[in-house]
C-alpha positions as CSV (number, residue, x, y, z in Angstrom):
1,M,63.0,114.1,120.4
2,A,63.0,117.7,121.8
3,D,66.1,116.8,123.9
4,F,68.0,115.4,121.0
5,M,71.1,117.4,120.3
6,A,72.7,117.5,116.8
7,S,76.1,117.6,118.4
8,S,75.6,114.1,119.6
9,I,75.7,112.8,116.0
10,P,79.2,111.6,115.0
11,V,80.7,113.7,112.2
12,A,83.2,112.7,109.5
13,L,84.9,114.8,106.9
14,T,86.0,113.7,103.5
15,I,88.5,115.7,101.6
16,A,88.4,114.4,98.0
17,G,87.3,114.9,94.5
18,S,83.8,114.9,92.9
19,D,82.7,112.0,90.7
20,S,79.9,113.2,88.4
21,G,79.0,109.5,87.8
22,G,78.3,109.1,91.5
23,G,80.4,105.9,91.9
24,A,83.5,107.1,93.8
25,G,85.0,110.2,95.4
26,I,82.9,112.6,97.5
27,Q,79.6,111.0,96.4
28,A,80.7,107.5,97.5
29,D,82.1,108.8,100.8
30,L,78.9,110.7,101.8
31,R,76.7,107.6,101.0
32,T,79.1,105.5,103.1
33,F,78.9,108.0,106.0
34,A,75.1,108.0,105.8
35,F,74.9,104.2,105.8
36,H,76.9,104.2,109.0
37,C,74.7,106.9,110.6
38,V,77.4,109.4,110.6
39,H,76.9,113.0,109.5
40,G,79.0,113.5,106.4
41,T,80.8,116.8,105.7
42,S,83.1,117.5,102.7
43,A,85.8,119.6,101.2
44,L,86.1,119.2,97.4
45,T,89.6,119.2,95.9
46,C,88.7,118.7,92.2
47,I,85.8,118.2,89.9
48,T,85.6,115.4,87.3
49,A,83.4,114.9,84.3
50,Q,83.2,111.1,84.4
51,N,80.9,108.2,84.0
52,T,81.2,104.4,84.0
53,L,83.5,104.5,81.0
54,G,86.1,106.8,82.3
55,V,87.1,110.4,83.1
56,N,86.5,113.0,80.4
57,R,87.7,116.1,82.2
58,L,89.4,116.9,85.5
59,D,89.7,120.4,87.1
60,A,91.5,121.2,90.4
61,L,90.1,123.7,92.9
62,L,92.4,126.4,94.2
63,P,94.2,125.3,97.4
64,E,92.8,128.2,99.4
65,V,89.3,127.1,98.4
66,V,90.0,123.6,99.7
67,K,91.4,125.1,103.0
68,A,88.4,127.4,103.4
69,Q,86.0,124.4,103.2
70,I,87.8,122.4,105.8
71,E,88.0,125.4,108.2
72,A,84.3,126.2,107.8
73,V,83.3,122.7,108.7
74,V,85.6,122.2,111.7
75,Q,85.1,125.7,113.2
76,D,81.4,125.3,113.4
77,I,80.4,121.6,113.3
78,G,83.5,119.8,114.6
79,V,84.8,116.5,113.2
80,Q,85.5,113.2,114.9
81,A,87.3,111.5,111.9
82,T,88.7,112.6,108.6
83,K,89.5,110.9,105.3
84,T,91.4,112.1,102.3
85,G,90.9,110.8,98.8
86,M,92.0,112.4,95.5
87,L,94.1,115.5,96.4
88,L,95.5,115.7,92.9
89,N,98.5,118.0,93.1
90,Q,101.4,119.1,95.4
91,D,99.8,122.5,96.3
92,I,96.6,120.9,97.5
93,I,98.4,118.2,99.4
94,L,100.5,120.8,101.2
95,V,97.6,123.0,102.2
96,V,95.6,120.0,103.4
97,A,98.5,118.8,105.6
98,E,98.9,122.4,106.9
99,V,95.3,122.8,107.9
100,L,95.1,119.4,109.4
101,E,98.0,120.4,111.7
102,T,96.6,123.8,112.5
103,L,93.1,122.5,113.4
104,S,94.6,119.5,115.3
105,L,92.4,117.0,113.4
106,K,92.9,113.4,114.6
107,Q,91.8,110.0,113.4
108,L,92.9,110.6,109.8
109,V,92.4,108.0,107.1
110,V,94.6,108.6,104.1
111,D,93.5,106.9,100.8
112,P,96.5,107.9,98.7
113,V,94.6,107.8,95.3
114,M,97.9,107.9,93.4
115,V,97.3,105.0,91.0
116,S,94.1,103.6,89.6
117,R,93.1,99.9,90.0
118,A,94.3,99.5,86.4
119,G,97.8,100.6,87.3
120,V,97.6,104.1,85.8
121,Q,99.4,106.8,87.8
122,L,97.0,109.7,88.6
123,I,99.3,112.3,90.2
124,D,102.8,113.4,89.3
125,N,105.9,112.6,91.3
126,S,106.0,115.9,93.1
127,A,102.6,115.2,94.5
128,V,103.6,111.7,95.5
129,A,106.6,113.1,97.4
130,A,104.4,115.7,99.2
131,L,101.9,113.1,100.2
132,R,104.6,110.8,101.5
133,D,106.6,113.5,103.4
134,F,103.8,115.8,104.7
135,L,100.5,113.9,104.9
136,L,101.4,110.3,105.7
137,P,103.1,111.2,109.1
138,K,99.7,112.7,110.2
139,A,97.7,109.5,109.3
140,S,96.2,107.1,111.7
141,I,96.1,104.7,108.8
142,V,97.0,104.7,105.1
143,T,95.2,102.4,102.6
144,P,97.3,102.0,99.4
145,N,96.3,99.6,96.7
146,I,99.1,97.3,95.3
147,Y,100.2,99.9,92.7
148,E,100.3,102.7,95.2
149,A,102.2,100.6,97.7
150,Q,104.8,99.7,95.1
151,I,105.4,103.4,94.4
152,L,105.6,104.4,98.1
153,A,107.8,101.4,99.1
154,G,109.9,101.3,95.9
155,L,109.4,97.6,95.2
156,D,107.4,95.1,93.2
157,I,104.6,93.3,94.9
158,N,103.6,89.8,93.8
159,N,102.8,87.9,97.1
160,I,101.9,88.3,100.8
161,N,105.6,88.6,101.8
162,D,106.0,91.5,99.3
163,M,103.0,93.1,100.8
164,K,104.4,92.8,104.3
165,L,107.7,94.3,103.2
166,A,106.0,97.2,101.5
167,A,103.9,97.8,104.7
168,E,107.0,98.0,106.8
169,K,108.7,100.4,104.4
170,I,105.6,102.7,104.3
171,H,105.3,102.6,108.0
172,K,108.7,104.1,108.3
173,F,107.4,107.3,106.7
174,G,105.7,108.0,110.1
175,V,102.2,106.6,109.5
176,N,100.7,104.9,112.5
177,T,99.2,101.9,110.6
178,V,99.4,100.6,107.0
179,L,96.8,98.6,105.2
180,V,98.1,97.3,101.9
181,K,95.1,96.3,99.8
182,G,95.4,93.2,97.5
183,G,92.3,93.8,95.3
184,A,94.5,93.9,92.2
185,L,96.3,90.6,92.9
186,K,95.1,87.4,91.2
187,H,93.7,84.0,92.2
188,N,93.7,83.2,95.9
189,L,95.4,86.5,96.8
190,R,92.7,88.6,95.3
191,G,91.1,90.8,98.0
192,V,93.7,89.8,100.7
193,D,94.9,92.8,102.7
194,V,97.9,93.2,104.9
195,W,97.7,95.2,108.2
196,F,100.8,96.5,109.9
197,D,100.9,98.7,113.0
198,G,104.6,98.8,113.6
199,E,104.5,95.8,115.9
200,S,102.5,93.0,114.3
201,F,101.0,91.9,110.9
202,E,97.5,90.7,110.3
203,T,96.3,89.2,107.0
204,L,92.7,90.1,106.4
205,K,90.4,88.4,103.9
206,T,86.7,88.4,103.2
207,S,84.8,86.4,100.6
208,T,85.6,87.2,97.0
209,V,82.8,88.7,94.9
210,D,82.8,88.0,91.2
211,T,81.7,91.3,89.6
212,N,83.1,93.8,87.1
213,N,81.2,96.6,88.9
214,T,83.8,97.6,91.5
215,H,84.0,101.4,90.9
216,G,84.5,103.2,94.2
217,T,85.7,100.3,96.4
218,G,88.9,102.1,97.6
219,C,87.0,105.3,98.4
220,T,84.3,103.4,100.2
221,L,86.7,101.3,102.3
222,S,88.5,104.4,103.6
223,A,85.2,106.3,104.2
224,A,83.8,103.3,106.1
225,I,87.0,103.2,108.3
226,A,86.6,106.9,109.0
227,A,82.9,106.4,109.8
228,N,83.6,103.6,112.2
229,L,86.3,105.7,113.9
230,A,83.8,108.5,114.3
231,Q,81.4,106.1,115.9
232,G,84.1,105.3,118.5
233,Q,85.5,102.0,117.2
234,D,89.1,101.1,117.7
235,L,91.2,101.1,114.5
236,F,91.4,97.4,113.9
237,S,87.7,96.9,114.4
238,A,87.0,99.9,112.1
239,V,89.0,98.3,109.4
240,T,87.5,94.8,109.7
241,M,84.0,96.2,109.8
242,A,84.7,98.4,106.8
243,K,86.0,95.4,104.8
244,N,82.8,93.5,105.5
245,Y,80.7,96.5,104.4
246,V,82.6,96.7,101.1
247,T,82.1,93.0,100.5
248,S,78.4,93.3,101.1
249,S,78.2,96.3,98.8
250,L,80.1,94.4,96.1
251,Q,77.5,91.7,96.3
252,Y,74.8,94.3,95.3
253,A,76.9,96.2,92.8
254,L,75.0,98.3,90.3
255,E,74.6,97.4,86.7
256,I,74.4,100.9,85.3
257,G,76.1,102.6,82.4
258,Q,78.1,100.9,79.7
259,G,81.3,100.4,81.7
260,Q,82.3,99.7,85.2
261,G,79.4,100.3,87.6
262,P,79.6,101.3,91.2
263,I,79.1,99.2,94.3
264,G,75.8,99.2,96.1
265,H,76.4,101.4,99.1
266,F,72.8,101.0,100.4
267,F,72.7,97.3,99.8
268,P,69.9,96.6,102.4
269,L,67.6,98.8,100.3
270,L,68.7,97.1,97.1
271,L,68.0,93.7,98.7
272,N,64.5,94.8,99.8
273,N,63.7,96.0,96.3
274,Y,64.9,92.7,94.9
275,I,62.8,90.7,97.3
276,K,59.7,92.8,96.5
277,S,60.2,92.5,92.7
278,S,60.8,88.7,92.8
């Protein structure tokens, strides 16, 4: 143990908002990093007062505060992979894109966090444009849900072919790879994702889990992709492994609060507790 060097531990950075209910955002990202044996670092962009029933308040941090957090982490600890979540406004998006460029951060996973799973737009049009024009071209992969893909691609999505067309359009913004998530689709398309890397398509599907407690799935998927990249996995493997992780976490989603609970990030511990109590 004396020869163990902290620098040998993979490090991932999440740039996202805080979820006081602990189900999504920074909290979900750090739990996901820890599960994957990756040291998690963070830069907060905003603070929410929320629980399983919804968001009661949302306050943005100053762009220079966001920038200072990123610089502090990278200049001392170093980062192998980065993910972005809720960036909230145009000014924060622009400063994040700038500092990513200045610090030459690679292996960037962009979870656009523009529209909720219920279809409610979370950021204004100027922020959408900034994300599209300045952040997506720096991304190794972007992971929009159906609603976000519709806004970015400018078309309605109702089936696999629509998802593929949207992926092609989003790819043209300069992003390396696009993963259009089908969690909001119905019936046999629920949970089907489309991968496009500019050359070929892949349709990815895992088993469907019937639960209302799905809070944090998008944050968790992108964080798991970043963690796998930090561990040295190639991009496609990082995505497929992340999807399997989210599926397992959904199987042990937490029945907490009066609304939509979070997924079970540490599902092996939950399983062990279940076995002991049964």
